[in-house]
PADO-165892 format. One record per residue: residue number from 1; x, y, z of N, C-alpha, C in turn. Coordinates in Angstrom, 2 decimals. Example, Ala and Ser with C-alpha at 12.3 -4.5 7.8 and 13.67 -1.06 7.14 Angstrom:
BEGIN
resi,n_px,n_py,n_pz,ca_px,ca_py,ca_pz,c_px,c_py,c_pz
1,13.19,-5.69,7.80,12.30,-4.50,7.80,13.20,-3.30,7.80
2,12.85,-2.25,7.08,13.67,-1.06,7.14,12.90,0.03,7.87
! end
This chain:
BEGIN
resi,n_px,n_py,n_pz,ca_px,ca_py,ca_pz,c_px,c_py,c_pz
1,0.84,-1.20,0.00,0.00,0.00,0.00,0.87,1.25,0.00
2,0.31,2.34,-0.47,1.02,3.62,-0.45,1.11,4.12,0.98
3,2.30,4.51,1.37,2.51,5.04,2.72,2.08,6.50,2.75
4,1.13,6.82,3.61,0.67,8.20,3.77,1.11,8.68,5.15
5,2.15,9.50,5.23,2.60,9.97,6.55,1.46,10.71,7.25
6,1.30,10.46,8.55,0.21,11.09,9.30,0.69,12.23,10.18
7,2.00,12.47,10.23,2.49,13.46,11.17,3.19,14.62,10.50
8,2.98,14.80,9.22,3.56,15.97,8.58,2.97,17.23,9.18
9,3.81,18.19,9.44,3.35,19.42,10.09,2.26,20.08,9.26
10,2.46,20.13,7.98,1.40,20.63,7.10,1.71,20.17,5.69
11,0.96,19.23,5.19,1.12,18.78,3.82,-0.25,18.57,3.23
12,-0.75,19.60,2.58,-2.10,19.55,2.03,-2.22,18.43,1.01
13,-1.17,18.25,0.19,-1.22,17.20,-0.83,-1.44,15.84,-0.20
14,-0.67,15.53,0.83,-0.79,14.23,1.48,-2.14,14.10,2.17
15,-2.58,15.13,2.84,-3.86,15.06,3.53,-5.02,14.82,2.58
16,-4.98,15.46,1.44,-6.06,15.26,0.47,-6.04,13.85,-0.08
17,-4.86,13.31,-0.36,-4.78,11.93,-0.83,-5.27,10.96,0.25
18,-4.90,11.24,1.49,-5.27,10.34,2.57,-6.77,10.28,2.76
19,-7.46,11.35,2.42,-8.90,11.42,2.65,-9.74,10.81,1.55
20,-9.12,10.34,0.49,-9.89,9.79,-0.62,-10.32,8.36,-0.31
21,-11.55,8.03,-0.66,-12.02,6.66,-0.51,-11.52,5.82,-1.68
22,-11.71,4.50,-1.57,-11.24,3.61,-2.63,-11.89,3.94,-3.96
23,-13.14,4.38,-3.91,-13.85,4.70,-5.15,-13.36,6.00,-5.77
24,-12.60,6.78,-4.98,-12.15,8.08,-5.45,-10.65,8.10,-5.79
25,-10.03,6.94,-5.85,-8.59,6.90,-6.11,-8.29,7.68,-7.39
26,-7.42,8.71,-7.29,-7.16,9.54,-8.46,-6.32,8.83,-9.50
27,-6.39,9.35,-10.70,-5.53,8.84,-11.76,-4.23,9.64,-11.80
28,-3.27,9.09,-12.47,-1.96,9.72,-12.56,-2.01,10.83,-13.59
29,-1.65,12.05,-13.16,-1.63,13.18,-14.09,-0.25,13.47,-14.63
30,0.77,13.24,-13.80,2.16,13.54,-14.17,3.07,12.48,-13.55
31,4.12,12.11,-14.26,5.17,11.25,-13.72,6.50,11.99,-13.86
32,7.19,12.17,-12.76,8.49,12.86,-12.78,9.54,11.99,-12.10
33,10.71,11.90,-12.74,11.83,11.13,-12.22,12.89,12.06,-11.64
34,13.71,11.51,-10.75,14.92,12.20,-10.31,15.96,11.17,-9.90
35,17.23,11.59,-9.94,18.35,10.69,-9.64,18.80,9.88,-10.84
36,18.25,10.16,-12.01,18.56,9.37,-13.21,19.68,10.07,-13.98
37,20.86,9.49,-13.97,22.01,10.08,-14.66,22.57,9.14,-15.73
38,22.66,7.87,-15.41,23.29,6.90,-16.31,22.30,5.86,-16.84
39,21.41,5.42,-16.00,20.43,4.40,-16.41,19.49,5.00,-17.45
40,19.16,4.21,-18.46,18.26,4.68,-19.51,16.85,4.91,-18.96
41,16.32,6.10,-19.23,15.00,6.44,-18.74,13.94,5.50,-19.30
42,14.14,5.05,-20.53,13.17,4.14,-21.16,13.05,2.84,-20.36
43,14.17,2.34,-19.84,14.14,1.10,-19.07,13.41,1.30,-17.75
44,13.60,2.46,-17.15,12.93,2.75,-15.90,11.43,2.94,-16.11
45,11.07,3.59,-17.20,9.65,3.79,-17.51,8.95,2.45,-17.71
46,9.64,1.55,-18.39,9.07,0.21,-18.61,8.91,-0.53,-17.28
47,9.93,-0.44,-16.42,9.86,-1.12,-15.13,8.81,-0.50,-14.23
48,8.59,0.80,-14.35,7.58,1.48,-13.54,6.21,0.89,-13.79
49,5.89,0.65,-15.06,4.63,0.00,-15.40,3.41,0.85,-15.17
50,3.59,2.15,-15.02,2.48,3.08,-14.80,2.56,4.17,-15.85
51,1.43,4.53,-16.40,1.39,5.57,-17.43,0.45,6.68,-16.97
52,0.64,7.86,-17.54,-0.27,8.96,-17.28,-1.68,8.54,-17.69
53,-2.63,8.79,-16.81,-4.02,8.38,-17.05,-4.41,7.13,-16.32
54,-3.41,6.34,-15.87,-3.71,5.13,-15.08,-4.16,5.50,-13.68
55,-4.96,4.64,-13.04,-5.23,4.84,-11.61,-3.94,4.64,-10.81
56,-3.84,5.28,-9.66,-2.68,5.01,-8.80,-2.70,3.54,-8.43
57,-1.62,2.81,-8.68,-1.61,1.37,-8.40,-1.69,1.08,-6.91
58,-2.18,-0.11,-6.52,-2.41,-0.41,-5.11,-1.15,-0.61,-4.28
59,-0.03,-0.95,-4.91,1.17,-1.25,-4.14,2.37,-0.51,-4.70
60,2.93,0.39,-3.91,4.14,1.07,-4.36,5.36,0.20,-4.13
61,5.31,-0.69,-3.15,6.47,-1.55,-2.87,6.78,-2.46,-4.06
62,5.73,-2.96,-4.73,5.95,-3.82,-5.89,6.61,-3.03,-7.02
63,6.20,-1.78,-7.19,6.81,-0.94,-8.23,8.28,-0.69,-7.91
64,8.57,-0.39,-6.65,9.95,-0.14,-6.25,10.82,-1.37,-6.47
65,10.28,-2.54,-6.18,11.02,-3.78,-6.41,11.33,-3.97,-7.89
66,10.37,-3.66,-8.76,10.61,-3.77,-10.20,11.71,-2.81,-10.65
67,11.66,-1.60,-10.15,12.67,-0.61,-10.53,14.06,-1.01,-10.06
68,14.14,-1.63,-8.88,15.44,-2.02,-8.33,16.04,-3.22,-9.05
69,15.25,-3.87,-9.90,15.77,-4.97,-10.72,16.51,-4.45,-11.96
70,16.32,-3.17,-12.27,17.00,-2.59,-13.44,18.48,-2.47,-13.13
71,19.30,-2.90,-14.04,20.76,-2.85,-13.86,21.22,-1.41,-13.62
72,22.04,-1.23,-12.58,22.56,0.09,-12.25,21.77,0.81,-11.18
73,20.62,0.25,-10.78,19.78,0.88,-9.75,20.06,0.21,-8.40
74,20.41,1.02,-7.41,20.64,0.51,-6.06,19.35,0.53,-5.26
75,18.64,1.64,-5.31,17.38,1.79,-4.59,16.41,2.61,-5.42
76,15.12,2.39,-5.19,14.08,3.18,-5.84,13.08,3.62,-4.79
77,12.52,4.79,-5.03,11.50,5.32,-4.10,10.41,5.98,-4.94
78,9.16,5.58,-4.71,8.03,6.10,-5.47,7.06,6.76,-4.50
79,6.63,7.99,-4.82,5.69,8.72,-3.97,4.58,9.32,-4.82
80,3.38,9.34,-4.29,2.25,10.00,-4.94,1.94,11.28,-4.19
81,1.80,12.37,-4.93,1.51,13.68,-4.35,0.32,14.26,-5.08
82,-0.56,14.91,-4.36,-1.77,15.51,-4.93,-1.53,17.00,-5.18
83,-1.92,17.52,-6.18,-2.47,17.05,-7.44,-2.06,18.06,-8.53
84,-1.96,17.64,-9.76,-1.60,18.50,-10.87,-2.06,17.82,-12.15
85,-2.30,18.63,-13.18,-2.71,18.11,-14.49,-3.91,17.18,-14.38
86,-4.81,17.51,-13.47,-6.02,16.72,-13.33,-5.84,15.41,-12.62
87,-4.73,15.20,-11.95,-4.52,13.93,-11.25,-3.34,14.01,-10.31
88,-2.99,12.86,-9.75,-1.87,12.78,-8.82,-0.54,12.84,-9.58
89,0.48,13.29,-8.88,1.84,13.30,-9.43,2.58,12.12,-8.84
90,3.19,11.31,-9.69,4.03,10.21,-9.23,5.48,10.66,-9.36
91,6.17,10.76,-8.23,7.60,11.07,-8.23,8.38,9.78,-8.06
92,9.33,9.57,-8.96,10.11,8.33,-8.96,11.57,8.68,-8.68
93,12.06,8.31,-7.50,13.44,8.57,-7.13,14.30,7.35,-7.37
94,15.45,7.57,-7.98,16.38,6.49,-8.30,17.75,6.79,-7.68
95,18.30,5.81,-6.99,19.68,5.92,-6.53,20.53,4.96,-7.37
96,21.41,5.54,-8.17,22.26,4.73,-9.03,23.55,4.36,-8.30
97,24.21,3.32,-8.79,25.50,2.91,-8.22,26.50,4.06,-8.33
98,27.12,4.39,-7.20,28.15,5.42,-7.19,27.63,6.84,-7.16
99,26.31,7.04,-7.12,25.75,8.39,-7.14,25.76,8.99,-5.73
100,25.78,10.33,-5.63,25.68,10.97,-4.32,24.36,10.59,-3.66
101,24.39,10.41,-2.35,23.16,10.09,-1.64,23.26,10.57,-0.21
102,22.12,10.74,0.42,22.08,11.22,1.80,22.26,10.05,2.76
103,23.00,10.30,3.83,23.18,9.32,4.89,22.37,9.76,6.11
104,21.64,8.83,6.70,20.81,9.16,7.85,21.28,8.43,9.09
105,20.97,9.01,10.25,21.42,8.49,11.53,20.62,7.23,11.89
106,21.27,6.24,12.53,20.52,5.05,13.01,19.45,5.44,14.02
107,18.47,4.59,14.17,17.38,4.85,15.11,17.90,4.99,16.54
108,17.36,5.98,17.30,17.66,6.02,18.73,16.94,4.88,19.43
109,17.20,4.72,20.73,16.68,3.53,21.40,15.94,3.81,22.70
110,15.69,5.07,23.04,15.07,5.39,24.32,13.54,5.29,24.22
111,12.93,4.61,25.17,11.48,4.46,25.19,10.86,5.64,25.92
112,10.72,6.76,25.21,10.16,7.96,25.81,9.07,8.51,24.90
113,8.08,9.16,25.49,6.96,9.68,24.71,6.65,11.11,25.14
114,5.92,11.79,24.29,5.52,13.17,24.56,4.36,13.20,25.55
115,4.22,14.29,26.29,3.08,14.42,27.22,1.76,14.40,26.47
116,0.74,13.89,27.11,-0.59,13.76,26.50,-1.12,15.08,25.96
117,-0.97,16.22,26.65,-1.52,17.47,26.10,-0.93,17.83,24.74
118,0.35,17.54,24.54,0.96,17.84,23.25,0.39,16.92,22.18
119,0.30,15.64,22.47,-0.22,14.68,21.49,-1.67,15.00,21.13
120,-2.47,15.33,22.11,-3.88,15.62,21.86,-4.06,16.90,21.05
121,-3.30,17.94,21.40,-3.42,19.21,20.67,-2.91,19.06,19.24
122,-1.84,18.32,19.08,-1.30,18.13,17.73,-2.28,17.33,16.86
123,-2.91,16.32,17.44,-3.91,15.55,16.68,-5.08,16.44,16.27
124,-5.51,17.33,17.16,-6.57,18.28,16.82,-6.12,19.20,15.69
125,-4.87,19.60,15.74,-4.34,20.49,14.70,-4.35,19.80,13.34
126,-3.92,18.55,13.28,-3.92,17.83,12.01,-5.33,17.72,11.44
127,-6.31,17.46,12.30,-7.69,17.37,11.83,-8.16,18.74,11.32
128,-7.78,19.79,12.01,-8.17,21.14,11.57,-7.52,21.49,10.23
129,-6.27,21.08,10.04,-5.58,21.34,8.76,-6.28,20.60,7.63
130,-6.67,19.36,7.88,-7.36,18.59,6.84,-8.68,19.26,6.46
131,-9.41,19.71,7.45,-10.68,20.40,7.17,-10.44,21.71,6.42
132,-9.40,22.44,6.81,-9.07,23.69,6.12,-8.67,23.42,4.68
133,-7.94,22.33,4.46,-7.51,21.98,3.10,-8.71,21.70,2.21
134,-9.71,21.05,2.76,-10.90,20.73,1.96,-11.70,22.00,1.63
135,-11.53,23.03,2.44,-12.19,24.31,2.16,-11.31,25.23,1.33
136,-10.10,24.81,1.05,-9.17,25.63,0.29,-8.57,26.77,1.10
137,-8.53,26.63,2.42,-8.00,27.68,3.29,-6.68,27.22,3.91
138,-5.65,27.14,3.08,-4.38,26.59,3.55,-3.25,27.62,3.56
139,-3.56,28.87,3.27,-2.51,29.89,3.24,-1.89,30.06,4.61
140,-0.60,30.38,4.62,0.13,30.60,5.85,1.28,31.55,5.58
141,1.83,32.13,6.63,3.06,32.91,6.50,3.99,32.52,7.63
142,5.24,32.98,7.52,6.26,32.57,8.48,6.97,33.77,9.10
143,6.35,34.93,9.04,7.03,36.15,9.50,7.34,36.10,10.99
144,6.61,35.31,11.75,6.86,35.19,13.18,7.88,34.09,13.49
145,8.43,33.49,12.43,9.37,32.39,12.65,8.71,31.06,12.86
146,7.41,30.98,12.52,6.65,29.74,12.61,5.43,29.88,11.71
147,4.84,28.76,11.37,3.66,28.80,10.53,2.53,29.55,11.23
148,1.90,30.45,10.49,0.71,31.16,10.99,-0.35,31.04,9.91
149,-1.29,30.15,10.12,-2.30,29.87,9.11,-3.44,30.87,9.17
150,-4.03,31.15,8.01,-5.14,32.11,7.96,-6.43,31.50,8.50
151,-6.53,30.18,8.46,-7.72,29.53,8.98,-7.77,29.72,10.50
152,-8.85,30.31,11.03,-8.91,30.64,12.47,-8.74,29.43,13.38
153,-9.37,28.31,13.05,-9.29,27.13,13.91,-7.86,26.60,13.95
154,-7.21,26.58,12.81,-5.82,26.12,12.76,-4.91,27.06,13.54
155,-5.12,28.36,13.35,-4.26,29.32,14.03,-4.42,29.25,15.54
156,-5.63,29.04,16.00,-5.86,28.92,17.44,-5.09,27.72,18.01
157,-5.11,26.62,17.29,-4.38,25.44,17.74,-2.87,25.64,17.64
158,-2.42,26.40,16.65,-0.99,26.72,16.57,-0.55,27.53,17.78
159,-1.40,28.44,18.22,-1.08,29.22,19.41,-0.99,28.33,20.64
160,-1.89,27.36,20.73,-1.84,26.42,21.85,-0.57,25.59,21.82
161,-0.15,25.19,20.61,1.10,24.43,20.48,2.29,25.28,20.92
162,2.23,26.57,20.64,3.30,27.46,21.06,3.41,27.54,22.57
163,2.28,27.59,23.24,2.28,27.62,24.71,2.86,26.32,25.26
164,2.43,25.20,24.70,2.92,23.90,25.14,4.42,23.75,24.88
165,4.87,24.27,23.73,6.30,24.18,23.41,7.13,24.95,24.44
166,6.65,26.10,24.85,7.36,26.88,25.85,7.40,26.20,27.20
167,6.29,25.51,27.55,6.18,24.88,28.86,6.91,23.54,28.92
168,6.95,22.81,27.80,7.49,21.43,27.81,8.70,21.31,26.90
169,9.51,22.35,26.85,10.63,22.39,25.91,11.62,21.26,26.14
170,11.99,21.00,27.39,12.98,19.96,27.69,12.49,18.60,27.23
171,11.21,18.31,27.45,10.66,17.01,27.04,10.64,16.88,25.52
172,10.27,17.96,24.83,10.25,17.93,23.37,11.65,17.67,22.81
173,12.65,18.33,23.35,14.02,18.16,22.86,14.52,16.74,23.13
174,14.17,16.20,24.27,14.58,14.84,24.61,13.95,13.83,23.66
175,12.66,13.97,23.41,11.97,13.05,22.50,12.54,13.15,21.09
176,12.78,14.35,20.62,13.29,14.52,19.26,14.62,13.80,19.07
177,15.48,13.86,20.05,16.81,13.26,19.91,16.86,11.78,20.29
178,15.96,11.33,21.16,16.17,10.02,21.77,15.04,9.01,21.64
179,13.82,9.44,21.28,12.69,8.50,21.25,12.84,7.49,20.13
180,12.55,6.24,20.42,12.68,5.19,19.41,11.55,5.26,18.37
181,10.43,5.83,18.74,9.26,5.87,17.85,9.34,7.04,16.87
182,9.25,6.75,15.57,9.35,7.79,14.54,8.28,8.86,14.71
183,7.06,8.43,15.01,5.95,9.39,15.10,6.16,10.37,16.25
184,6.67,9.87,17.36,6.95,10.76,18.49,8.00,11.80,18.11
185,9.05,11.38,17.45,10.11,12.32,17.05,9.58,13.32,16.03
186,8.72,12.85,15.13,8.17,13.74,14.10,7.28,14.81,14.71
187,6.45,14.43,15.66,5.60,15.41,16.33,6.45,16.41,17.10
188,7.49,15.91,17.76,8.39,16.81,18.49,9.03,17.82,17.55
189,9.46,17.38,16.37,10.08,18.29,15.40,9.09,19.36,14.95
190,7.83,18.98,14.81,6.81,19.94,14.40,6.51,20.94,15.51
191,6.29,20.44,16.72,5.90,21.31,17.82,7.04,22.24,18.24
192,8.28,21.77,18.13,9.42,22.64,18.43,9.46,23.86,17.50
193,8.84,23.74,16.33,8.75,24.88,15.43,7.93,26.02,16.01
194,7.10,25.73,17.01,6.26,26.75,17.64,6.87,27.28,18.95
195,8.13,26.93,19.19,8.82,27.43,20.38,8.74,28.96,20.40
196,8.44,29.55,21.55,8.38,31.02,21.62,9.65,31.68,21.09
197,9.49,32.86,20.54,10.58,33.54,19.84,11.85,33.63,20.67
198,11.73,33.97,21.93,12.93,34.18,22.74,13.69,32.89,23.03
199,13.07,31.74,22.74,13.71,30.46,22.99,14.07,29.71,21.70
200,13.70,30.26,20.54,13.93,29.54,19.29,15.41,29.23,19.05
201,16.29,30.17,19.41,17.72,29.95,19.19,18.23,28.72,19.95
202,17.52,28.35,21.04,17.94,27.21,21.85,17.70,25.88,21.14
203,16.73,25.84,20.22,16.35,24.55,19.63,16.81,24.39,18.17
204,17.51,25.38,17.64,17.98,25.28,16.26,18.85,24.04,16.07
205,19.78,23.81,16.98,20.67,22.65,16.83,19.92,21.34,16.93
206,18.87,21.30,17.76,18.07,20.08,17.85,17.38,19.77,16.52
207,16.85,20.81,15.89,16.15,20.62,14.62,17.12,20.28,13.50
208,18.31,20.88,13.52,19.30,20.54,12.50,19.82,19.11,12.71
209,19.90,18.68,13.95,20.23,17.28,14.25,19.19,16.36,13.63
210,17.92,16.78,13.67,16.82,15.97,13.15,16.82,15.88,11.63
211,17.55,16.76,10.94,17.63,16.67,9.48,18.39,15.43,9.03
212,19.07,14.77,9.95,19.78,13.53,9.63,19.07,12.30,10.21
213,17.85,12.50,10.69,17.07,11.42,11.29,16.71,10.38,10.24
214,16.57,9.13,10.67,16.21,8.06,9.72,14.74,8.10,9.33
215,13.91,8.85,10.05,12.48,8.93,9.74,12.16,10.05,8.75
216,11.51,9.72,7.65,11.16,10.72,6.63,10.36,11.87,7.21
217,9.34,11.55,8.01,8.47,12.60,8.52,9.17,13.45,9.58
218,10.15,12.89,10.26,10.93,13.67,11.22,11.73,14.73,10.48
219,12.41,14.30,9.41,13.19,15.25,8.61,12.29,16.31,7.99
220,11.12,15.88,7.52,10.20,16.81,6.87,9.74,17.89,7.84
221,9.35,17.49,9.03,8.88,18.46,10.01,9.99,19.36,10.50
222,11.17,18.80,10.70,12.31,19.61,11.13,12.68,20.63,10.06
223,12.63,20.22,8.80,12.96,21.13,7.70,11.99,22.29,7.64
224,10.70,22.00,7.80,9.71,23.08,7.77,9.88,24.03,8.95
225,10.16,23.48,10.12,10.37,24.33,11.28,11.58,25.24,11.06
226,12.66,24.69,10.55,13.88,25.47,10.33,13.69,26.50,9.22
227,12.90,26.18,8.21,12.65,27.15,7.14,11.96,28.39,7.71
228,11.02,28.17,8.63,10.34,29.30,9.27,11.31,30.07,10.15
229,12.20,29.37,10.85,13.22,30.04,11.67,14.10,30.93,10.79
230,14.41,30.45,9.59,15.27,31.23,8.69,14.60,32.53,8.28
231,13.27,32.50,8.12,12.54,33.73,7.79,12.68,34.73,8.93
232,12.52,34.27,10.15,12.65,35.14,11.31,14.08,35.67,11.43
233,15.06,34.81,11.22,16.46,35.22,11.34,16.81,36.32,10.34
234,16.25,36.21,9.13,16.52,37.24,8.12,15.85,38.56,8.50
235,14.65,38.49,9.05,13.94,39.72,9.40,14.36,40.31,10.72
236,14.97,39.50,11.59,15.38,39.96,12.92,16.76,39.40,13.24
237,17.80,40.03,12.72,19.17,39.53,12.96,19.53,39.45,14.44
238,18.85,40.22,15.28,19.15,40.22,16.71,18.57,39.01,17.43
239,17.83,38.17,16.71,17.19,37.01,17.34,18.20,35.97,17.79
240,19.40,35.99,17.21,20.42,35.02,17.56,20.24,33.68,16.87
241,19.29,33.59,15.94,19.02,32.34,15.24,19.95,32.21,14.04
242,20.63,31.10,13.94,21.51,30.83,12.81,21.17,29.45,12.25
243,20.60,29.42,11.08,20.21,28.17,10.43,21.27,27.81,9.40
244,21.87,26.65,9.55,22.91,26.20,8.62,22.28,25.60,7.37
245,22.95,25.80,6.25,22.46,25.26,4.98,23.01,23.87,4.68
246,24.00,23.43,5.44,24.76,22.23,5.06,23.89,21.01,4.81
247,23.04,20.65,5.78,22.25,19.44,5.62,21.12,19.61,4.62
248,20.64,20.83,4.46,19.64,21.06,3.42,20.23,20.79,2.04
249,21.45,21.22,1.83,22.09,20.98,0.53,22.27,19.48,0.30
250,22.68,18.76,1.34,22.83,17.31,1.19,21.51,16.63,0.88
251,20.42,17.16,1.44,19.10,16.57,1.21,18.65,16.71,-0.24
252,19.24,17.63,-0.98,18.90,17.77,-2.40,19.28,16.54,-3.21
253,20.16,15.70,-2.67,20.57,14.47,-3.35,19.83,13.24,-2.81
254,18.84,13.46,-1.95,18.13,12.35,-1.32,17.25,11.62,-2.32
255,17.04,10.35,-2.06,16.10,9.56,-2.86,14.66,9.84,-2.45
256,14.47,10.49,-1.31,13.13,10.77,-0.78,12.64,12.11,-1.31
257,11.48,12.10,-1.96,10.96,13.32,-2.58,10.77,14.45,-1.57
258,10.20,14.15,-0.41,9.93,15.21,0.57,11.23,15.86,1.06
259,12.32,15.11,1.12,13.61,15.71,1.48,13.99,16.79,0.48
260,13.90,16.44,-0.78,14.29,17.39,-1.82,13.37,18.60,-1.83
261,12.08,18.35,-1.73,11.10,19.44,-1.77,11.30,20.40,-0.61
262,11.39,19.87,0.60,11.54,20.72,1.77,12.88,21.42,1.81
263,13.93,20.76,1.33,15.24,21.39,1.28,15.23,22.59,0.33
264,14.57,22.43,-0.80,14.46,23.55,-1.75,13.78,24.75,-1.11
265,12.67,24.51,-0.43,11.92,25.61,0.18,12.75,26.31,1.24
266,13.47,25.54,2.05,14.31,26.15,3.09,15.46,26.94,2.46
267,16.08,26.38,1.44,17.22,27.05,0.81,16.80,28.30,0.05
268,15.56,28.37,-0.40,15.08,29.61,-1.00,15.14,30.75,0.02
269,14.75,30.46,1.26,14.84,31.47,2.31,16.30,31.81,2.63
270,17.15,30.79,2.67,18.54,31.00,3.05,19.36,31.67,1.96
271,18.84,31.71,0.74,19.56,32.39,-0.36,18.84,33.65,-0.83
272,17.84,34.08,-0.06,17.10,35.29,-0.44,18.04,36.47,-0.64
273,19.10,36.53,0.19,20.07,37.64,0.09,21.29,37.25,-0.73
274,21.20,36.15,-1.49,22.29,35.65,-2.32,23.56,35.37,-1.49
275,23.36,34.68,-0.36,24.48,34.32,0.50,25.52,33.54,-0.30
276,26.73,34.09,-0.40,27.76,33.52,-1.27,28.19,32.13,-0.82
277,28.30,31.92,0.49,28.75,30.62,0.99,27.73,29.53,0.71
278,26.46,29.84,0.90,25.41,28.85,0.64,25.35,28.51,-0.85
279,25.42,29.52,-1.68,25.36,29.28,-3.13,26.58,28.50,-3.61
280,27.73,28.75,-3.03,28.93,27.99,-3.40,28.78,26.52,-3.01
281,28.20,26.28,-1.85,27.97,24.91,-1.41,27.00,24.19,-2.34
282,25.96,24.88,-2.75,25.01,24.30,-3.70,25.69,23.97,-5.01
283,26.50,24.88,-5.51,27.21,24.62,-6.77,28.13,23.41,-6.65
284,28.75,23.28,-5.50,29.71,22.19,-5.30,29.03,20.84,-5.12
285,27.84,20.82,-4.49,27.26,19.56,-4.06,25.97,19.14,-4.77
286,25.25,20.07,-5.42,23.89,19.70,-5.80,23.37,20.26,-7.13
287,24.22,20.80,-7.98,23.69,21.37,-9.22,22.95,20.35,-10.09
288,23.51,19.15,-10.33,22.78,18.20,-11.17,21.39,17.84,-10.60
289,21.31,17.70,-9.28,20.02,17.37,-8.67,19.03,18.50,-8.86
290,19.48,19.73,-8.67,18.59,20.87,-8.87,18.13,20.96,-10.32
291,19.03,20.69,-11.25,18.67,20.79,-12.67,17.58,19.80,-13.03
292,17.69,18.56,-12.54,16.66,17.58,-12.89,15.32,17.94,-12.26
293,15.35,18.51,-11.06,14.11,18.94,-10.42,13.51,20.14,-11.14
294,14.37,21.06,-11.60,13.90,22.24,-12.33,13.24,21.87,-13.64
295,13.50,20.66,-14.13,12.92,20.19,-15.40,11.67,19.34,-15.19
296,11.22,19.19,-13.97,10.03,18.38,-13.72,8.84,18.91,-14.51
297,7.96,17.99,-14.89,6.73,18.37,-15.60,5.74,19.06,-14.68
298,5.79,18.75,-13.40,4.94,19.42,-12.43,5.55,20.79,-12.13
299,4.97,21.82,-12.73,5.59,23.15,-12.66,5.65,23.69,-11.25
300,4.62,23.45,-10.45,4.63,24.02,-9.10,5.71,23.41,-8.23
301,6.12,22.19,-8.55,7.20,21.57,-7.81,8.56,21.83,-8.45
302,8.57,22.14,-9.72,9.83,22.48,-10.40,10.30,23.88,-10.06
303,9.36,24.79,-9.79,9.71,26.21,-9.63,10.71,26.48,-8.51
304,10.56,25.94,-7.29,11.54,26.24,-6.24,12.97,25.83,-6.64
305,13.11,24.64,-7.23,14.44,24.19,-7.65,14.99,25.06,-8.78
306,14.12,25.46,-9.67,14.51,26.33,-10.79,15.06,27.66,-10.29
307,14.35,28.28,-9.34,14.81,29.57,-8.80,16.14,29.39,-8.08
308,16.24,28.33,-7.28,17.47,28.07,-6.54,18.64,27.82,-7.48
309,18.39,27.08,-8.55,19.43,26.81,-9.54,19.89,28.11,-10.20
310,18.94,28.96,-10.55,19.29,30.24,-11.15,20.14,31.09,-10.24
311,19.81,31.12,-8.96,20.61,31.88,-8.01,22.02,31.30,-7.90
312,22.11,29.98,-7.85,23.42,29.34,-7.76,24.26,29.64,-9.00
313,23.58,29.83,-10.13,24.28,30.14,-11.37,24.58,31.61,-11.54
314,24.26,32.43,-10.54,24.57,33.85,-10.60,23.68,34.64,-11.53
315,22.50,34.13,-11.83,21.58,34.78,-12.75,20.68,35.74,-11.97
316,20.47,36.91,-12.50,19.67,37.93,-11.81,18.25,37.42,-11.58
317,17.68,37.81,-10.45,16.35,37.35,-10.09,15.31,37.69,-11.17
318,15.40,38.89,-11.70,14.44,39.31,-12.74,14.57,38.43,-13.98
319,15.79,38.05,-14.34,16.00,37.18,-15.51,15.48,35.77,-15.26
320,15.64,35.30,-14.03,15.13,33.97,-13.67,13.62,33.93,-13.86
321,12.95,34.94,-13.35,11.48,34.95,-13.40,10.95,35.24,-14.80
322,11.62,36.09,-15.54,11.13,36.39,-16.89,11.26,35.18,-17.80
323,12.35,34.42,-17.66,12.52,33.22,-18.47,11.43,32.19,-18.14
324,11.10,32.09,-16.87,10.03,31.15,-16.46,8.69,31.57,-17.07
325,8.40,32.84,-17.00,7.10,33.33,-17.47,6.94,33.17,-18.98
326,8.03,33.23,-19.72,7.91,33.03,-21.17,8.13,31.57,-21.59
327,8.21,30.68,-20.59,8.32,29.25,-20.87,9.68,28.82,-21.35
328,10.73,29.53,-20.95,12.08,29.22,-21.42,12.99,28.89,-20.24
329,12.54,28.01,-19.38,13.36,27.68,-18.20,14.66,26.98,-18.59
330,14.66,26.30,-19.75,15.86,25.58,-20.16,17.05,26.52,-20.35
331,16.78,27.75,-20.76,17.85,28.72,-20.93,18.56,28.98,-19.61
332,17.78,29.16,-18.54,18.36,29.39,-17.22,19.08,28.14,-16.72
333,18.48,26.99,-16.92,19.10,25.74,-16.47,20.45,25.54,-17.13
334,20.51,25.71,-18.44,21.77,25.54,-19.17,22.82,26.54,-18.71
335,22.40,27.78,-18.52,23.34,28.81,-18.10,23.89,28.51,-16.71
336,23.00,28.07,-15.81,23.43,27.75,-14.45,24.39,26.56,-14.44
337,24.23,25.66,-15.38,25.11,24.49,-15.48,26.37,24.81,-16.28
338,26.50,26.05,-16.72,27.68,26.43,-17.51,27.68,25.87,-18.90
339,26.47,25.66,-19.46,26.39,25.13,-20.83,26.41,23.62,-20.89
340,26.57,22.98,-19.71,26.61,21.53,-19.67,25.24,20.96,-19.36
341,25.14,19.66,-19.32,23.93,19.02,-18.83,22.76,19.09,-19.78
342,22.95,18.64,-21.02,21.82,18.59,-21.94,20.73,17.68,-21.40
343,19.52,18.04,-21.73,18.38,17.25,-21.25,18.44,15.86,-21.85
344,18.17,14.85,-21.01,18.18,13.45,-21.45,17.04,13.19,-22.41
! end
């Protein structure tokens, strides 16, 4: 069966997919690959066995097994995300032999859990987010250094999470670093994002530690929390918050789609001022990965990587956006790659 994470801090796409009944299973609108450098795309497409217009297949594990039988493939990861081109987007991640890849920390072993008030409030928040998503009220901003949703019910629960984060900070930090249960760590990473402003600098290292966690949803929630912290740090240099780009850049080479997506969003904030060190790190470690993402058929998911690639290539912001608007993103991609990297 398709794995639907239940503890993402806010993922409207996943929540909408999770709420569909069997009779409502969407069809595939777009298929996008990443990590494909040497293996022939035609062979992977054949092994995938899914075409645009098909219903989402019942088992992603079987598809991944077929892809991993292709010569040169070490691992495969398939994810369904809602929605574009009239259907779900299937993202197909490939790890080839010898390719760059992300390394994650082994599971911790401490049997510890979050206090009941945090678990109950967070569960209420997830339900409120799902309801807001169905009404199309999912807008949020990060000017306070944390998600602030326009939906009143969601925002009220976010405020409650902020109070709990301030009161139970030590327990949240302990669970994030030491709890054996992925869901507990993921919730901790999300709730730590609501830490009161004067204490946010204390938990930055905990959240950056979580970017190397073995749990996908833990990394996802930590990345979103840190992205919001980066917005606050840029607007309030006196906050003492310093968000490192290092692990975000490494996540751009991950086989996990959410790693790449969330890393792009965070790095957009961290390169808003064209930070030379961050852009140099991106050029050194992740240009090919950004280029393939910038070429995705799903435009809303290609755009963050495209902008980031353009910045890394030293292209003016106005030129990046004008090329996108006239449908000529390939010009920016080629320029950022220095004329290399023809499309497969």
